[in-house]
PDB file of N, CA, C and O in Angstrom:
ATOM      1  N   MET A   1      20.633   1.416   0.819  1.00  0.00           N
ATOM      2  CA  MET A   1      20.125   0.244   0.119  1.00  0.00           C
ATOM      3  C   MET A   1      18.615   0.349  -0.026  1.00  0.00           C
ATOM      4  O   MET A   1      17.935   0.729   0.928  1.00  0.00           O
ATOM      5  N   SER A   2      18.078   0.024  -1.187  1.00  0.00           N
ATOM      6  CA  SER A   2      16.649   0.142  -1.461  1.00  0.00           C
ATOM      7  C   SER A   2      15.867  -1.016  -0.852  1.00  0.00           C
ATOM      8  O   SER A   2      16.360  -2.141  -0.768  1.00  0.00           O
ATOM      9  N   ASP A   3      14.645  -0.721  -0.430  1.00  0.00           N
ATOM     10  CA  ASP A   3      13.763  -1.769   0.104  1.00  0.00           C
ATOM     11  C   ASP A   3      13.021  -2.505  -0.996  1.00  0.00           C
ATOM     12  O   ASP A   3      12.382  -3.524  -0.736  1.00  0.00           O
ATOM     13  N   GLU A   4      13.098  -1.997  -2.236  1.00  0.00           N
ATOM     14  CA  GLU A   4      12.399  -2.642  -3.332  1.00  0.00           C
ATOM     15  C   GLU A   4      13.132  -3.921  -3.740  1.00  0.00           C
ATOM     16  O   GLU A   4      14.361  -3.942  -3.816  1.00  0.00           O
ATOM     17  N   PRO A   5      12.368  -4.988  -4.001  1.00  0.00           N
ATOM     18  CA  PRO A   5      13.025  -6.233  -4.400  1.00  0.00           C
ATOM     19  C   PRO A   5      13.682  -6.090  -5.774  1.00  0.00           C
ATOM     20  O   PRO A   5      13.208  -5.353  -6.638  1.00  0.00           O
ATOM     21  N   THR A   6      14.767  -6.805  -5.944  1.00  0.00           N
ATOM     22  CA  THR A   6      15.435  -6.802  -7.244  1.00  0.00           C
ATOM     23  C   THR A   6      14.831  -7.911  -8.090  1.00  0.00           C
ATOM     24  O   THR A   6      14.065  -8.736  -7.592  1.00  0.00           O
ATOM     25  N   ARG A   7      15.174  -7.926  -9.350  1.00  0.00           N
ATOM     26  CA  ARG A   7      14.649  -8.976 -10.236  1.00  0.00           C
ATOM     27  C   ARG A   7      15.037 -10.362  -9.729  1.00  0.00           C
ATOM     28  O   ARG A   7      14.247 -11.301  -9.830  1.00  0.00           O
ATOM     29  N   SER A   8      16.246 -10.498  -9.185  1.00  0.00           N
ATOM     30  CA  SER A   8      16.681 -11.802  -8.685  1.00  0.00           C
ATOM     31  C   SER A   8      15.841 -12.222  -7.483  1.00  0.00           C
ATOM     32  O   SER A   8      15.569 -13.411  -7.312  1.00  0.00           O
ATOM     33  N   ASP A   9      15.419 -11.258  -6.635  1.00  0.00           N
ATOM     34  CA  ASP A   9      14.544 -11.580  -5.504  1.00  0.00           C
ATOM     35  C   ASP A   9      13.201 -12.114  -6.004  1.00  0.00           C
ATOM     36  O   ASP A   9      12.671 -13.085  -5.464  1.00  0.00           O
ATOM     37  N   LEU A  10      12.663 -11.477  -7.028  1.00  0.00           N
ATOM     38  CA  LEU A  10      11.368 -11.901  -7.561  1.00  0.00           C
ATOM     39  C   LEU A  10      11.455 -13.309  -8.150  1.00  0.00           C
ATOM     40  O   LEU A  10      10.531 -14.107  -7.993  1.00  0.00           O
ATOM     41  N   LYS A  11      12.545 -13.609  -8.815  1.00  0.00           N
ATOM     42  CA  LYS A  11      12.717 -14.946  -9.389  1.00  0.00           C
ATOM     43  C   LYS A  11      12.753 -15.995  -8.274  1.00  0.00           C
ATOM     44  O   LYS A  11      12.138 -17.055  -8.389  1.00  0.00           O
ATOM     45  N   ARG A  12      13.486 -15.686  -7.188  1.00  0.00           N
ATOM     46  CA  ARG A  12      13.577 -16.601  -6.058  1.00  0.00           C
ATOM     47  C   ARG A  12      12.195 -16.794  -5.419  1.00  0.00           C
ATOM     48  O   ARG A  12      11.819 -17.916  -5.081  1.00  0.00           O
ATOM     49  N   ILE A  13      11.452 -15.718  -5.258  1.00  0.00           N
ATOM     50  CA  ILE A  13      10.122 -15.807  -4.662  1.00  0.00           C
ATOM     51  C   ILE A  13       9.188 -16.629  -5.533  1.00  0.00           C
ATOM     52  O   ILE A  13       8.411 -17.437  -5.024  1.00  0.00           O
ATOM     53  N   ASP A  14       9.260 -16.427  -6.851  1.00  0.00           N
ATOM     54  CA  ASP A  14       8.424 -17.201  -7.774  1.00  0.00           C
ATOM     55  C   ASP A  14       8.681 -18.700  -7.655  1.00  0.00           C
ATOM     56  O   ASP A  14       7.779 -19.502  -7.897  1.00  0.00           O
ATOM     57  N   GLN A  15       9.894 -19.083  -7.287  1.00  0.00           N
ATOM     58  CA  GLN A  15      10.256 -20.495  -7.207  1.00  0.00           C
ATOM     59  C   GLN A  15       9.903 -21.116  -5.851  1.00  0.00           C
ATOM     60  O   GLN A  15      10.009 -22.331  -5.682  1.00  0.00           O
ATOM     61  N   MET A  16       9.484 -20.291  -4.883  1.00  0.00           N
ATOM     62  CA  MET A  16       9.162 -20.814  -3.554  1.00  0.00           C
ATOM     63  C   MET A  16       7.866 -21.624  -3.587  1.00  0.00           C
ATOM     64  O   MET A  16       6.954 -21.329  -4.359  1.00  0.00           O
ATOM     65  N   THR A  17       7.802 -22.639  -2.741  1.00  0.00           N
ATOM     66  CA  THR A  17       6.567 -23.397  -2.560  1.00  0.00           C
ATOM     67  C   THR A  17       5.903 -22.920  -1.271  1.00  0.00           C
ATOM     68  O   THR A  17       6.520 -22.188  -0.497  1.00  0.00           O
ATOM     69  N   ASP A  18       4.673 -23.318  -1.032  1.00  0.00           N
ATOM     70  CA  ASP A  18       3.980 -22.938   0.199  1.00  0.00           C
ATOM     71  C   ASP A  18       4.743 -23.413   1.434  1.00  0.00           C
ATOM     72  O   ASP A  18       4.733 -22.743   2.466  1.00  0.00           O
ATOM     73  N   GLU A  19       5.396 -24.553   1.331  1.00  0.00           N
ATOM     74  CA  GLU A  19       6.145 -25.095   2.462  1.00  0.00           C
ATOM     75  C   GLU A  19       7.372 -24.247   2.807  1.00  0.00           C
ATOM     76  O   GLU A  19       7.859 -24.292   3.937  1.00  0.00           O
ATOM     77  N   ASP A  20       7.875 -23.472   1.836  1.00  0.00           N
ATOM     78  CA  ASP A  20       9.049 -22.625   2.058  1.00  0.00           C
ATOM     79  C   ASP A  20       8.716 -21.347   2.834  1.00  0.00           C
ATOM     80  O   ASP A  20       9.621 -20.670   3.324  1.00  0.00           O
ATOM     81  N   ILE A  21       7.439 -21.015   2.949  1.00  0.00           N
ATOM     82  CA  ILE A  21       7.034 -19.754   3.572  1.00  0.00           C
ATOM     83  C   ILE A  21       6.865 -19.938   5.070  1.00  0.00           C
ATOM     84  O   ILE A  21       6.175 -20.856   5.514  1.00  0.00           O
ATOM     85  N   ASP A  22       7.491 -19.069   5.843  1.00  0.00           N
ATOM     86  CA  ASP A  22       7.411 -19.111   7.304  1.00  0.00           C
ATOM     87  C   ASP A  22       6.244 -18.242   7.776  1.00  0.00           C
ATOM     88  O   ASP A  22       6.303 -17.015   7.694  1.00  0.00           O
ATOM     89  N   TYR A  23       5.199 -18.878   8.265  1.00  0.00           N
ATOM     90  CA  TYR A  23       4.017 -18.174   8.757  1.00  0.00           C
ATOM     91  C   TYR A  23       4.001 -18.070  10.278  1.00  0.00           C
ATOM     92  O   TYR A  23       2.975 -17.697  10.846  1.00  0.00           O
ATOM     93  N   SER A  24       5.095 -18.384  10.951  1.00  0.00           N
ATOM     94  CA  SER A  24       5.102 -18.499  12.401  1.00  0.00           C
ATOM     95  C   SER A  24       4.779 -17.190  13.123  1.00  0.00           C
ATOM     96  O   SER A  24       4.326 -17.218  14.267  1.00  0.00           O
ATOM     97  N   ASP A  25       5.001 -16.047  12.476  1.00  0.00           N
ATOM     98  CA  ASP A  25       4.717 -14.772  13.141  1.00  0.00           C
ATOM     99  C   ASP A  25       3.331 -14.218  12.807  1.00  0.00           C
ATOM    100  O   ASP A  25       3.007 -13.089  13.175  1.00  0.00           O
ATOM    101  N   ILE A  26       2.516 -15.009  12.112  1.00  0.00           N
ATOM    102  CA  ILE A  26       1.161 -14.579  11.757  1.00  0.00           C
ATOM    103  C   ILE A  26       0.164 -15.368  12.599  1.00  0.00           C
ATOM    104  O   ILE A  26       0.137 -16.596  12.526  1.00  0.00           O
ATOM    105  N   PRO A  27      -0.660 -14.682  13.399  1.00  0.00           N
ATOM    106  CA  PRO A  27      -1.619 -15.417  14.229  1.00  0.00           C
ATOM    107  C   PRO A  27      -2.673 -16.104  13.366  1.00  0.00           C
ATOM    108  O   PRO A  27      -3.020 -15.630  12.284  1.00  0.00           O
ATOM    109  N   GLU A  28      -3.171 -17.227  13.867  1.00  0.00           N
ATOM    110  CA  GLU A  28      -4.227 -17.936  13.148  1.00  0.00           C
ATOM    111  C   GLU A  28      -5.516 -17.143  13.221  1.00  0.00           C
ATOM    112  O   GLU A  28      -5.788 -16.465  14.212  1.00  0.00           O
ATOM    113  N   VAL A  29      -6.307 -17.235  12.161  1.00  0.00           N
ATOM    114  CA  VAL A  29      -7.608 -16.585  12.134  1.00  0.00           C
ATOM    115  C   VAL A  29      -8.616 -17.591  12.682  1.00  0.00           C
ATOM    116  O   VAL A  29      -8.805 -18.672  12.124  1.00  0.00           O
ATOM    117  N   ASP A  30      -9.261 -17.210  13.790  1.00  0.00           N
ATOM    118  CA  ASP A  30     -10.248 -18.099  14.402  1.00  0.00           C
ATOM    119  C   ASP A  30     -11.592 -17.389  14.486  1.00  0.00           C
ATOM    120  O   ASP A  30     -11.741 -16.287  13.958  1.00  0.00           O
ATOM    121  N   ALA A  31     -12.560 -17.996  15.135  1.00  0.00           N
ATOM    122  CA  ALA A  31     -13.907 -17.437  15.239  1.00  0.00           C
ATOM    123  C   ALA A  31     -13.896 -16.075  15.933  1.00  0.00           C
ATOM    124  O   ALA A  31     -14.694 -15.204  15.588  1.00  0.00           O
ATOM    125  N   ALA A  32     -13.003 -15.882  16.905  1.00  0.00           N
ATOM    126  CA  ALA A  32     -12.934 -14.608  17.628  1.00  0.00           C
ATOM    127  C   ALA A  32     -12.589 -13.457  16.676  1.00  0.00           C
ATOM    128  O   ALA A  32     -13.079 -12.340  16.841  1.00  0.00           O
ATOM    129  N   PHE A  33     -11.762 -13.732  15.702  1.00  0.00           N
ATOM    130  CA  PHE A  33     -11.409 -12.700  14.722  1.00  0.00           C
ATOM    131  C   PHE A  33     -12.656 -12.207  14.002  1.00  0.00           C
ATOM    132  O   PHE A  33     -12.843 -11.003  13.828  1.00  0.00           O
ATOM    133  N   PHE A  34     -13.508 -13.134  13.586  1.00  0.00           N
ATOM    134  CA  PHE A  34     -14.671 -12.773  12.796  1.00  0.00           C
ATOM    135  C   PHE A  34     -15.773 -12.114  13.616  1.00  0.00           C
ATOM    136  O   PHE A  34     -16.700 -11.538  13.047  1.00  0.00           O
ATOM    137  N   GLU A  35     -15.687 -12.188  14.946  1.00  0.00           N
ATOM    138  CA  GLU A  35     -16.678 -11.513  15.790  1.00  0.00           C
ATOM    139  C   GLU A  35     -16.566  -9.999  15.672  1.00  0.00           C
ATOM    140  O   GLU A  35     -17.567  -9.294  15.801  1.00  0.00           O
ATOM    141  N   THR A  36     -15.361  -9.491  15.429  1.00  0.00           N
ATOM    142  CA  THR A  36     -15.170  -8.041  15.329  1.00  0.00           C
ATOM    143  C   THR A  36     -14.767  -7.588  13.930  1.00  0.00           C
ATOM    144  O   THR A  36     -14.612  -6.391  13.685  1.00  0.00           O
ATOM    145  N   ALA A  37     -14.600  -8.526  13.025  1.00  0.00           N
ATOM    146  CA  ALA A  37     -14.176  -8.168  11.669  1.00  0.00           C
ATOM    147  C   ALA A  37     -15.305  -7.438  10.944  1.00  0.00           C
ATOM    148  O   ALA A  37     -16.486  -7.675  11.200  1.00  0.00           O
ATOM    149  N   ARG A  38     -14.922  -6.557  10.047  1.00  0.00           N
ATOM    150  CA  ARG A  38     -15.917  -5.866   9.239  1.00  0.00           C
ATOM    151  C   ARG A  38     -15.362  -5.688   7.835  1.00  0.00           C
ATOM    152  O   ARG A  38     -14.151  -5.587   7.634  1.00  0.00           O
ATOM    153  N   VAL A  39     -16.259  -5.653   6.881  1.00  0.00           N
ATOM    154  CA  VAL A  39     -15.871  -5.461   5.487  1.00  0.00           C
ATOM    155  C   VAL A  39     -15.799  -3.959   5.237  1.00  0.00           C
ATOM    156  O   VAL A  39     -16.737  -3.223   5.542  1.00  0.00           O
ATOM    157  N   VAL A  40     -14.692  -3.520   4.686  1.00  0.00           N
ATOM    158  CA  VAL A  40     -14.518  -2.106   4.356  1.00  0.00           C
ATOM    159  C   VAL A  40     -14.286  -2.014   2.856  1.00  0.00           C
ATOM    160  O   VAL A  40     -13.316  -2.559   2.330  1.00  0.00           O
ATOM    161  N   VAL A  41     -15.179  -1.326   2.183  1.00  0.00           N
ATOM    162  CA  VAL A  41     -15.056  -1.140   0.745  1.00  0.00           C
ATOM    163  C   VAL A  41     -14.561   0.284   0.506  1.00  0.00           C
ATOM    164  O   VAL A  41     -15.256   1.247   0.831  1.00  0.00           O
ATOM    165  N   PRO A  42     -13.374   0.418  -0.053  1.00  0.00           N
ATOM    166  CA  PRO A  42     -12.869   1.776  -0.287  1.00  0.00           C
ATOM    167  C   PRO A  42     -13.739   2.497  -1.311  1.00  0.00           C
ATOM    168  O   PRO A  42     -14.303   1.873  -2.210  1.00  0.00           O
ATOM    169  N   PRO A  43     -13.840   3.814  -1.168  1.00  0.00           N
ATOM    170  CA  PRO A  43     -14.626   4.557  -2.152  1.00  0.00           C
ATOM    171  C   PRO A  43     -13.973   4.459  -3.522  1.00  0.00           C
ATOM    172  O   PRO A  43     -12.756   4.311  -3.631  1.00  0.00           O
ATOM    173  N   GLY A  44     -14.777   4.543  -4.549  1.00  0.00           N
ATOM    174  CA  GLY A  44     -14.245   4.459  -5.907  1.00  0.00           C
ATOM    175  C   GLY A  44     -13.352   5.649  -6.221  1.00  0.00           C
ATOM    176  O   GLY A  44     -13.544   6.741  -5.686  1.00  0.00           O
ATOM    177  N   LYS A  45     -12.394   5.433  -7.075  1.00  0.00           N
ATOM    178  CA  LYS A  45     -11.486   6.508  -7.477  1.00  0.00           C
ATOM    179  C   LYS A  45     -11.984   7.102  -8.788  1.00  0.00           C
ATOM    180  O   LYS A  45     -12.620   6.425  -9.596  1.00  0.00           O
ATOM    181  N   LYS A  46     -11.683   8.366  -8.977  1.00  0.00           N
ATOM    182  CA  LYS A  46     -12.026   9.069 -10.204  1.00  0.00           C
ATOM    183  C   LYS A  46     -10.768   9.685 -10.781  1.00  0.00           C
ATOM    184  O   LYS A  46      -9.917  10.187 -10.047  1.00  0.00           O
ATOM    185  N   GLN A  47     -10.656   9.645 -12.077  1.00  0.00           N
ATOM    186  CA  GLN A  47      -9.505  10.249 -12.735  1.00  0.00           C
ATOM    187  C   GLN A  47      -9.743  11.740 -12.875  1.00  0.00           C
ATOM    188  O   GLN A  47     -10.794  12.173 -13.348  1.00  0.00           O
ATOM    189  N   VAL A  48      -8.757  12.520 -12.457  1.00  0.00           N
ATOM    190  CA  VAL A  48      -8.827  13.974 -12.556  1.00  0.00           C
ATOM    191  C   VAL A  48      -7.474  14.506 -13.018  1.00  0.00           C
ATOM    192  O   VAL A  48      -6.469  13.796 -13.006  1.00  0.00           O
ATOM    193  N   THR A  49      -7.477  15.757 -13.421  1.00  0.00           N
ATOM    194  CA  THR A  49      -6.231  16.439 -13.738  1.00  0.00           C
ATOM    195  C   THR A  49      -5.975  17.434 -12.621  1.00  0.00           C
ATOM    196  O   THR A  49      -6.849  18.233 -12.285  1.00  0.00           O
ATOM    197  N   VAL A  50      -4.782  17.389 -12.047  1.00  0.00           N
ATOM    198  CA  VAL A  50      -4.419  18.271 -10.943  1.00  0.00           C
ATOM    199  C   VAL A  50      -3.095  18.935 -11.291  1.00  0.00           C
ATOM    200  O   VAL A  50      -2.175  18.285 -11.788  1.00  0.00           O
ATOM    201  N   ARG A  51      -3.007  20.217 -11.030  1.00  0.00           N
ATOM    202  CA  ARG A  51      -1.742  20.929 -11.246  1.00  0.00           C
ATOM    203  C   ARG A  51      -1.009  20.981  -9.918  1.00  0.00           C
ATOM    204  O   ARG A  51      -1.529  21.493  -8.926  1.00  0.00           O
ATOM    205  N   ILE A  52       0.207  20.443  -9.909  1.00  0.00           N
ATOM    206  CA  ILE A  52       1.029  20.354  -8.703  1.00  0.00           C
ATOM    207  C   ILE A  52       2.356  21.049  -8.986  1.00  0.00           C
ATOM    208  O   ILE A  52       2.919  20.910 -10.072  1.00  0.00           O
ATOM    209  N   ASP A  53       2.848  21.795  -8.009  1.00  0.00           N
ATOM    210  CA  ASP A  53       4.154  22.448  -8.176  1.00  0.00           C
ATOM    211  C   ASP A  53       5.202  21.421  -8.588  1.00  0.00           C
ATOM    212  O   ASP A  53       5.225  20.300  -8.079  1.00  0.00           O
ATOM    213  N   GLY A  54       6.062  21.817  -9.510  1.00  0.00           N
ATOM    214  CA  GLY A  54       7.061  20.909 -10.057  1.00  0.00           C
ATOM    215  C   GLY A  54       7.967  20.287  -9.016  1.00  0.00           C
ATOM    216  O   GLY A  54       8.265  19.095  -9.086  1.00  0.00           O
ATOM    217  N   ASP A  55       8.409  21.076  -8.050  1.00  0.00           N
ATOM    218  CA  ASP A  55       9.316  20.531  -7.044  1.00  0.00           C
ATOM    219  C   ASP A  55       8.614  19.505  -6.156  1.00  0.00           C
ATOM    220  O   ASP A  55       9.220  18.521  -5.731  1.00  0.00           O
ATOM    221  N   VAL A  56       7.327  19.744  -5.881  1.00  0.00           N
ATOM    222  CA  VAL A  56       6.558  18.796  -5.068  1.00  0.00           C
ATOM    223  C   VAL A  56       6.386  17.492  -5.844  1.00  0.00           C
ATOM    224  O   VAL A  56       6.561  16.407  -5.289  1.00  0.00           O
ATOM    225  N   LEU A  57       6.044  17.599  -7.122  1.00  0.00           N
ATOM    226  CA  LEU A  57       5.853  16.405  -7.943  1.00  0.00           C
ATOM    227  C   LEU A  57       7.148  15.609  -8.068  1.00  0.00           C
ATOM    228  O   LEU A  57       7.130  14.384  -7.952  1.00  0.00           O
ATOM    229  N   GLU A  58       8.254  16.276  -8.297  1.00  0.00           N
ATOM    230  CA  GLU A  58       9.537  15.581  -8.409  1.00  0.00           C
ATOM    231  C   GLU A  58       9.897  14.881  -7.101  1.00  0.00           C
ATOM    232  O   GLU A  58      10.419  13.767  -7.113  1.00  0.00           O
ATOM    233  N   TRP A  59       9.615  15.539  -5.968  1.00  0.00           N
ATOM    234  CA  TRP A  59       9.876  14.929  -4.674  1.00  0.00           C
ATOM    235  C   TRP A  59       9.040  13.667  -4.497  1.00  0.00           C
ATOM    236  O   TRP A  59       9.553  12.636  -4.063  1.00  0.00           O
ATOM    237  N   LEU A  60       7.742  13.746  -4.834  1.00  0.00           N
ATOM    238  CA  LEU A  60       6.872  12.571  -4.713  1.00  0.00           C
ATOM    239  C   LEU A  60       7.352  11.443  -5.619  1.00  0.00           C
ATOM    240  O   LEU A  60       7.416  10.291  -5.190  1.00  0.00           O
ATOM    241  N   LYS A  61       7.689  11.760  -6.859  1.00  0.00           N
ATOM    242  CA  LYS A  61       8.190  10.742  -7.784  1.00  0.00           C
ATOM    243  C   LYS A  61       9.521  10.182  -7.300  1.00  0.00           C
ATOM    244  O   LYS A  61       9.810   9.004  -7.513  1.00  0.00           O
ATOM    245  N   GLY A  62      10.326  11.004  -6.657  1.00  0.00           N
ATOM    246  CA  GLY A  62      11.623  10.570  -6.155  1.00  0.00           C
ATOM    247  C   GLY A  62      11.522   9.566  -5.017  1.00  0.00           C
ATOM    248  O   GLY A  62      12.510   8.915  -4.680  1.00  0.00           O
ATOM    249  N   GLN A  63      10.347   9.430  -4.424  1.00  0.00           N
ATOM    250  CA  GLN A  63      10.143   8.465  -3.350  1.00  0.00           C
ATOM    251  C   GLN A  63       9.990   7.040  -3.891  1.00  0.00           C
ATOM    252  O   GLN A  63       9.932   6.082  -3.120  1.00  0.00           O
ATOM    253  N   GLY A  64       9.927   6.906  -5.216  1.00  0.00           N
ATOM    254  CA  GLY A  64       9.789   5.577  -5.819  1.00  0.00           C
ATOM    255  C   GLY A  64       8.427   5.403  -6.456  1.00  0.00           C
ATOM    256  O   GLY A  64       7.626   6.335  -6.531  1.00  0.00           O
ATOM    257  N   ARG A  65       8.190   4.207  -6.905  1.00  0.00           N
ATOM    258  CA  ARG A  65       6.929   3.902  -7.586  1.00  0.00           C
ATOM    259  C   ARG A  65       5.749   4.181  -6.678  1.00  0.00           C
ATOM    260  O   ARG A  65       5.862   4.110  -5.454  1.00  0.00           O
ATOM    261  N   GLY A  66       4.609   4.500  -7.289  1.00  0.00           N
ATOM    262  CA  GLY A  66       3.387   4.697  -6.537  1.00  0.00           C
ATOM    263  C   GLY A  66       3.158   6.125  -6.077  1.00  0.00           C
ATOM    264  O   GLY A  66       2.472   6.351  -5.079  1.00  0.00           O
ATOM    265  N   TYR A  67       3.720   7.088  -6.788  1.00  0.00           N
ATOM    266  CA  TYR A  67       3.577   8.472  -6.338  1.00  0.00           C
ATOM    267  C   TYR A  67       2.121   8.930  -6.356  1.00  0.00           C
ATOM    268  O   TYR A  67       1.728   9.732  -5.509  1.00  0.00           O
ATOM    269  N   GLN A  68       1.318   8.448  -7.289  1.00  0.00           N
ATOM    270  CA  GLN A  68      -0.093   8.841  -7.322  1.00  0.00           C
ATOM    271  C   GLN A  68      -0.838   8.263  -6.119  1.00  0.00           C
ATOM    272  O   GLN A  68      -1.725   8.914  -5.566  1.00  0.00           O
ATOM    273  N   THR A  69      -0.485   7.061  -5.720  1.00  0.00           N
ATOM    274  CA  THR A  69      -1.079   6.460  -4.520  1.00  0.00           C
ATOM    275  C   THR A  69      -0.683   7.266  -3.297  1.00  0.00           C
ATOM    276  O   THR A  69      -1.504   7.467  -2.402  1.00  0.00           O
ATOM    277  N   ARG A  70       0.565   7.736  -3.239  1.00  0.00           N
ATOM    278  CA  ARG A  70       1.001   8.573  -2.115  1.00  0.00           C
ATOM    279  C   ARG A  70       0.253   9.894  -2.094  1.00  0.00           C
ATOM    280  O   ARG A  70      -0.133  10.364  -1.024  1.00  0.00           O
ATOM    281  N   ILE A  71       0.039  10.505  -3.260  1.00  0.00           N
ATOM    282  CA  ILE A  71      -0.738  11.748  -3.319  1.00  0.00           C
ATOM    283  C   ILE A  71      -2.124  11.501  -2.745  1.00  0.00           C
ATOM    284  O   ILE A  71      -2.617  12.299  -1.948  1.00  0.00           O
ATOM    285  N   ASN A  72      -2.754  10.408  -3.142  1.00  0.00           N
ATOM    286  CA  ASN A  72      -4.082  10.082  -2.634  1.00  0.00           C
ATOM    287  C   ASN A  72      -4.048   9.881  -1.119  1.00  0.00           C
ATOM    288  O   ASN A  72      -4.945  10.348  -0.417  1.00  0.00           O
ATOM    289  N   ALA A  73      -3.031   9.196  -0.610  1.00  0.00           N
ATOM    290  CA  ALA A  73      -2.925   8.954   0.835  1.00  0.00           C
ATOM    291  C   ALA A  73      -2.746  10.267   1.600  1.00  0.00           C
ATOM    292  O   ALA A  73      -3.315  10.442   2.677  1.00  0.00           O
ATOM    293  N   ILE A  74      -1.960  11.183   1.044  1.00  0.00           N
ATOM    294  CA  ILE A  74      -1.763  12.488   1.679  1.00  0.00           C
ATOM    295  C   ILE A  74      -3.079  13.250   1.721  1.00  0.00           C
ATOM    296  O   ILE A  74      -3.446  13.806   2.756  1.00  0.00           O
ATOM    297  N   LEU A  75      -3.783  13.277   0.604  1.00  0.00           N
ATOM    298  CA  LEU A  75      -5.067  13.978   0.561  1.00  0.00           C
ATOM    299  C   LEU A  75      -6.094  13.320   1.482  1.00  0.00           C
ATOM    300  O   LEU A  75      -6.877  14.013   2.133  1.00  0.00           O
ATOM    301  N   ARG A  76      -6.094  11.984   1.541  1.00  0.00           N
ATOM    302  CA  ARG A  76      -7.040  11.286   2.421  1.00  0.00           C
ATOM    303  C   ARG A  76      -6.749  11.603   3.884  1.00  0.00           C
ATOM    304  O   ARG A  76      -7.678  11.829   4.659  1.00  0.00           O
ATOM    305  N   ALA A  77      -5.487  11.623   4.272  1.00  0.00           N
ATOM    306  CA  ALA A  77      -5.132  11.937   5.658  1.00  0.00           C
ATOM    307  C   ALA A  77      -5.601  13.349   6.006  1.00  0.00           C
ATOM    308  O   ALA A  77      -6.128  13.573   7.096  1.00  0.00           O
ATOM    309  N   TYR A  78      -5.418  14.284   5.110  1.00  0.00           N
ATOM    310  CA  TYR A  78      -5.873  15.657   5.348  1.00  0.00           C
ATOM    311  C   TYR A  78      -7.388  15.688   5.464  1.00  0.00           C
ATOM    312  O   TYR A  78      -7.936  16.308   6.375  1.00  0.00           O
ATOM    313  N   TYR A  79      -8.057  15.022   4.546  1.00  0.00           N
ATOM    314  CA  TYR A  79      -9.522  14.960   4.560  1.00  0.00           C
ATOM    315  C   TYR A  79     -10.031  14.375   5.879  1.00  0.00           C
ATOM    316  O   TYR A  79     -10.912  14.954   6.515  1.00  0.00           O
ATOM    317  N   GLU A  80      -9.483  13.237   6.289  1.00  0.00           N
ATOM    318  CA  GLU A  80      -9.946  12.583   7.510  1.00  0.00           C
ATOM    319  C   GLU A  80      -9.669  13.410   8.753  1.00  0.00           C
ATOM    320  O   GLU A  80     -10.403  13.317   9.736  1.00  0.00           O
ATOM    321  N   ALA A  81      -8.621  14.216   8.720  1.00  0.00           N
ATOM    322  CA  ALA A  81      -8.303  15.086   9.863  1.00  0.00           C
ATOM    323  C   ALA A  81      -9.262  16.273   9.953  1.00  0.00           C
ATOM    324  O   ALA A  81      -9.403  16.884  11.013  1.00  0.00           O
ATOM    325  N   HIS A  82      -9.920  16.597   8.838  1.00  0.00           N
ATOM    326  CA  HIS A  82     -10.763  17.794   8.820  1.00  0.00           C
ATOM    327  C   HIS A  82     -12.252  17.528   8.615  1.00  0.00           C
ATOM    328  O   HIS A  82     -13.053  18.458   8.709  1.00  0.00           O
ATOM    329  N   VAL A  83     -12.635  16.311   8.345  1.00  0.00           N
ATOM    330  CA  VAL A  83     -14.055  16.003   8.156  1.00  0.00           C
ATOM    331  C   VAL A  83     -14.714  15.916   9.524  1.00  0.00           C
ATOM    332  O   VAL A  83     -14.102  15.441  10.481  1.00  0.00           O
ATOM    333  N   SER A  84     -15.958  16.370   9.621  1.00  0.00           N
ATOM    334  CA  SER A  84     -16.609  16.368  10.941  1.00  0.00           C
ATOM    335  C   SER A  84     -17.260  15.064  11.282  1.00  0.00           C
ATOM    336  O   SER A  84     -17.841  14.928  12.358  1.00  0.00           O
TER     337      SER A  84
END
């Protein structure tokens, strides 16, 4: 079974009011949160052309929507593991 919502799920969500949403598992944000909070601005993205093996590309696309975001996440993880 897919984790992606179906059209009927989206329609139901669109009809929900704020009172219908259960926030009980989300901690309240208080002053203590802001003592350690920091603003993180992701670096800007640039459009490039990359040649990727066909089987790798098909596998990434087969994981569902957002394959380009996944490619970026894979490259970022590699970069962060190797940057000094």
